[in-house]
N, C-alpha and C positions, 0 to 999 in steps of 0.2 A: 416110763409110767412107774408109779409107786408099787412096791410089793404089797399087794392086798392079802388079807387073811381070809375074808368071808365072801368075796366075790372073784370072779374070773372075767378077764376082759380080753377082746380081740378086735380085729378090724377086718372087714371084708369089702374090698373096693372102697366106696365112700360111706360105709356104715360102720359105726362103732357098736359094739355089743357088750353088754354088762350082764353076766349070769350070777344070780344069786346062789351063794354055795355054802348053805347050811343044811345039807340034805337030812340029817338025823333029826333036826329040829323043824323040819318042813319049811325051811326058810323063814323061821319066825324072826320078826325084825326087832333088833335092838339098836342103841344109838351108834354103835361101831359099824354095823352093817349099813345103816342109813347114811353115815358120814362117808364110808367108802363108795357107796352108790353116787353120792353128790359129787365127791372128788373126781371119780372116773368120768361122770358126765360133763363136768366143768373142763376137764382135759380134753375130751372130744369136742366140746363147744368152741375151744380156743384154736382147734386144729382146722386149718383152712381145707385140708384134704378130706375132712369128714363133713357130710351133708345132713345126716339124720342118725338116730341112735334107737337101739333097741334094748329093752330090759326084759329079762326072762328068768325063770327058775328052772325047774325040771318037770318031767311029765306028771309027777304026783303032786307038786305044789308049786305054784307061783310064789305065794307067801301066805301061810296058814294064819296070820295075825301078827300081833305084837308078841314080844317075849314076856310073858306074864310074870315070870320069875323075877324080873327087875322092877315089878310094880306092886306085888302083892303086899308088901309091908310099907308102902309110901303113905305118908300123910298128904293132906290136900296142898300144904305149903311145899313139901318135898317134890310132888309131881309137878307143881307150878314152877319150881326152880330146876326141874330136870331138863336137859337139853333134847330129850326125845322128840317131842312134839315140834319144836322149832327146827328140827333137822329136815322135816318134810319141806320147809320153805325153800331150801337150796335147789331142790328138784323143780320147783315152780319157776325159778329164775333162769333156767336154760333157754337159751334163745332158739336153738334148732328143735326141729320136730323130734319127739320121743315116743316110740311105740312100744306098749306093753304086750309081750307075747305070753299068753296065759294058758297054763294046763293045769288040771287038777284044782286043789284048793286056792281060792283067791278070796280070803275072809278078812274081816276086821281091817286091821292096818294094811293088810295085803290089798284089799280092795281100795283103800284110800290112796295106796301107792299107785295102783293102776289108774284111778280117777285122776291123779296128779299128772299122768302121762297125757299125750294129745290124741292118741288112737289106741285101740285095744283089739287085737287078734286073738282068738281063742281056739282051743282044741275042743273036740267033742265032749271031753271028760271035764272041762272047766265048770267049777260051781262058784257062784258069787254071793256073798252074804255080809251082813254087819251084825255079828252075834254078840256085840258088847253087853246087851241088856241081860244076857245071861250071867254076866259077871257083876252085875250090879252097877254098871257104868254106861255111858253112852260113847259113841265115836268122838274122838277128840283131835283128828288130823284132817278134818275136812268132810267126813262122811255125811253128816247132817246137812251140809251145804251144797256139796257137788253131786251127791247122789240124786236129790230132787231136781236138779237142773238137768240131770241126764235122763231120768225116767219119770219124773212128775211126782206129785205129793202123795198120792194115795198108795201107790206101790212102795214108795220110800218108807211111808209110815209102817206098812205092813212088815217090810224087812228089818227096820230099826226097832219097832215096838215088839214085834212077835217073832223075830229070828227066821224070817222066811228066807229061804236060799233060792237063787235062780239057777236053772241049769244053763248051759250055753245057749241051747236053742231058745230058752225064755228070754235070756239076756239080749240076744240078737233081735227078737220080736220087739223088745221094749226100747231098743235104741241105745243100750248101754255099751254094746260093742259094736265093731265094725264088720267082723265076718267070723265064721266058724269053719275050721278044717279038721281033717282027720289027725289024730295024735301024731302020726308019723310026718305029718306035713306042715303043721301050724307054724313052727319056728321058721322054716324055709319061706313060708308064704309071708310072714311078718317081715323077714329080711328082704324079700323081693319088693314088697310095698315100700320099705325104707329106702331101697335103691332106687326106685323110681323117683320118690320125692327128692332124695339126695342129688340126683342128676338134674333137677330143675334150677331155675334162677335162685341162687343162695339169698340175696337180699330180700328178694320179693317173698320167698317162703318164710323168712324170719318175720318180716313185716306183716304177713297174713296171719301168722301164728299170733303175734302180738295184738293185732286188731280184734281177732276172734275172742281171745281170752278177755280183752277189756270189754267186750260186749256183755259179759256176765257181771261186771263190777259197777256199772253205772247206768244212766238212763239211756234210752234209745237216742235221744238228742245228743248227749255227750259222746255216745258211741259213733255217731254219724260224723261229728266234728274230728274225732281222732281218726277215723278211717279216711276222711278226706285229706287231712294233714299228711298222713303217711302216703297216700296215692300221689299227691303232689311231690312229695320228697323224692320219690322214685324216679322221677323224671330228671333228676340231676345225676343218675348212675349210669355207668356204661352198659350194665346189663339190660337196661331199659332199651337204649339205642340198638344194642346187639339183637334183642329179642324181636323188636319191631322191624328191623332191617332184614333179619333172617326170615320173617314171616313174608315180607314183601318180596324177597328174593327167592322164596320157596326153597329154602336150605334149613339145615338143623342149626340152631343156635349153639355158640360156644360161650358158656357162662364163665365170668372171671370173679364174681362175687365183689364187683367194685361198682 
């Protein structure tokens, strides 16, 4: 794997782990950091031995937002030509499930990064917000679109228009995240969840992720057609035969990703 400057990477069994490593900047996101995250995820995505991934920061901050020092003097044309916002798109192209393990600050671009993941596990100290309005701007990497889909219009309006921050407990109550754990356990619990998913049928997991994400991009009728086509296609895989035969034979399936 590449020698990264702003992230750390490791593998545990069938899980690839990406750790944001700008602690002095509270993991503020810049183009280099986002590029390294994407490159690491793409590396794990190509690795047949990896079934799921975890993105995390440290106990104080998942990511406290975008690195404003790179934006403060930008004109509209300059920010439009910047690679920063498009860098988020690479994360959305990952086929395998990605879990955000969040502790401390998850604000602005940090929340947009978490929203680009498939599941979010948080520590009790996590806080979630979109404070861009205090800078005279709005979220630009999906916050105004993905946050309402996760928690609804009214609360999203309050968070984005009036800088309301959600605690981990509130985020769980509103359906923004999947679970809350003590600070000392949240990363292990995220990795446990990733391991469980990673040991399931690989092609079916990737197909399910694709179908769910497509449900947010079109009409119900279009989504049902896509779902049906993916469902049919999986019957040409070895994993489908193995899974159903294992069920009938009352044994554990051995997945091949084929």
